[in-house]
N, C-alpha and C positions, 0 to 999 in steps of 0.2 A: 792446297794446289801443288801438284808435282812440278818441281823445278827441272828445267832442261838446259843444257848448254846450247849455244848456237851451233856448235859442231854436230850435236845430236839431231837438232832440227834439220839442218842441211842434209844429213845422212838420210833421215826419214823421208824427206821430200824427194831426194834423188831416187830412193828405192820405190817410192810411190810412182814417180814419173816413169821409171823403167818397167812398171807393170803394164803400161800402155792403156788401152781403153778399159774403163771400169764402169760397171752398171750402177746407175744412181740408186741410192738407198731410199729415195723418196720420189713421188710422182710429180710434185709441183716444183716451182722455181727454186725453193730453198734446198733442193736436192744437192746442188753443187757444194754448199757449205756443210751440210750434214754428212755427205759422203766423205769429204775431206777430213772432218773431225773424227769420224769413225775409224778411218784408216790410220790416223795419227794417234788414236787412242786418247782423244781429248773430250772430256765431258762438259767443259765450259768453253765459251767462245773467247778464250784467252790463253796465253802461254807465258809462264814465268821464266825469264832468262836472267841469270845472275848478273850479267854485265849490262843489261838493258832495262830490267824491271819487268813489270807485267805488261804484255803487249797483246792487242787484239788480233785475232786471226780472222781475216776476211778472204773471200774468194770471188772471182769475177770471170764470166765467160769471155774468152778472148775474141776480139774482133766484133764485139757487139756494143750497142749504145746503152747497155744496162746501167742503172744508176745505183750507187751505194748510199743508203740512207745513213747520215751521221747522227742526226737527232731530230725529234719532232717537238714543235712548240707553237701554240697558237699566238698570233700577234697581240700586242697590247692595244687597247682602245676600241676593240670590236671583237665580237664572238664569231666563231665559225657558223653558228646558226644564223646570225645576221647577214653574213656574207652570202650564205646559201639562199636566204630569203630574197635578198636584193639582186643577186647576179646569177643565180642558178638557172638551169634550163631542164626541161623534162627529160628523164631517162628514156632512151628509145625502146627499151624492153619493158620498163615499168613507169609509164608516163605519169602515174599519179604521184610520183616522187621527183623532186628536183635533184640534180647533181651538179657538181662543178669540179672539173679536172683542168687545172691550168698549170703550165710550167713556164717559169720565167728564167731566161738565161742571160747572165752578165748584165742585168739591169735593162735589157732591151724590151721594148713594148711588144707583146705578142699579138696574135690575131684578134683577140677580144679586148685589147687595150690595157691588159694588166702589165705592170712593170714595177721594178724596184729602183730606189734612188737613195744613195748615201748622202745624208745631211750631216756634214762634219761639224757645223756650228751647233746643232742640237745634239750631236752624238747619237744619231738614230739612223736605222735603215728603214726607210718609208716604203710601205706597200701601197701602190696606187692603181686606180682604174681610170685611165686617161689622166685627168688633172685632179681627180678626187682622191684624197688620202684615206685609205680604208683603215689602216692600223700601222703599227711600227714595232721595231725591235731596238732595244738599246744596244749600241755597238759594243760596249764593254761586256754586256751579257753574251753576245754572239762570239766574241773573241775568247771569253772565258770558257764558254761551252765547247768551242772547237778544241781548245787546249785540253780541256777536261776529257773530251771524248777520245781523241787520238793524239793528244800532245805527247804522251809517253811513248807513243809509237804503235805501229801495226805491222804484221806480216801479211802481205797481200799476195795471193796465189792465183795465177791465171790458168785456165783450162780450155782446151779445144773441146767442142761438143758435137755430138751427132745423135740422131734418133733412128732406132730400128724397131719395127713392129710395136710402136707405141711406147718404147722405153728409151730413156735418155742415157747416153754414155759420156764419160769425161776422160780426157787425157790431160793430166796436170803437167804443164810443160815449163812454167816460169814462176819464180817467186822473188819478192823483194822485201827487204827490211827497211821500213820507213819510219823516221823519227824526227822530232822537233819541228812541228808544223808551224808555218808562218800564218797567223790568223788573218792578216790582210789579204794574202794571196788566196786563202781559203774562201773569203768573201768574193773575190774576183773570179774564181774558177768554179764555184759551186752553183747549183741550180736551186731555185725555190719552187716548191710544189704545193699547190692547194689540191687536196685529195678528199673530196666529199662526194660519196656515191652510194651505191646499194650493194648488198651481198648478191653474188651471182649464183652461188651453189650452196648446198647444205640446207639444214633446217631453217636458216635465217634468210634464205633466198627471197629477194624482193623487199627486204627491210632496209631502212637507211643505215649507212655505215660511214662514220667519220674517221677516216684514216689520219686526219690531222694535217697540219701544215709542216712540211719537212724541208730541211736543208740537205741536199744530196750532191754527191760528186759523180761525174761521168767522164768517160774518155781518159781515165787514169792510164798513163803510159810512161815509158822511159823519158819522153819529152817533157811531160808535166811534173814528174817527180822532183827535179832540181828546183822548180819554181815554188813548190809547196813545202818541201822538206829539206832541212839542212843536212840530214843524214839520209842517204838513199843508196842502198847497197844490194846488188843482185846476189841472191843466195841459191838460185837454181837456174 
């Protein structure tokens, strides 16, 4: 892996920003990250900085509620197949298959009664449907996973987006170096997603697709960075 100094990364990001609107190198949602990596000459989704270690490179569309997946892990005590069998509903396009897409924010009960609850005594994050416990995650595991995933830090780049004649364009305008995540704040600010559906396109269209249960971050901004990271430095 090629090592770069923070000064080199800042210079590369500044030059990229000064290019203005850049056509996406991919047609689907991952184009924002792929295009950024291509212009920075990065073949892996991370950057080695001598003073900071290996940091993940992430990108996000500015002004959107898009979520950044940190990690995917099914809960203990129940399988995703069981959850789908008990609580799934027919897919509108492929009604022969059940799907279940649920997002839980800050432990609040959503429209279908799904919610999370931290049980400090048991050391678990409980996943519930109304009052029924479906499964759980060990808090120690979640905190370890959060630290493992982005504890060393990440470089997060924001881009404005527009579409013209079916193509998406990006203008990369802002970047932050974020390091030393607070695992407890991660749990408070993350979203929990159950993503059990079907393929929409391609040769597998109409077949079941288990995207897994994911912990994700959304609305990352200058306001939330100080809450989640001890080190938060704007570099573009």
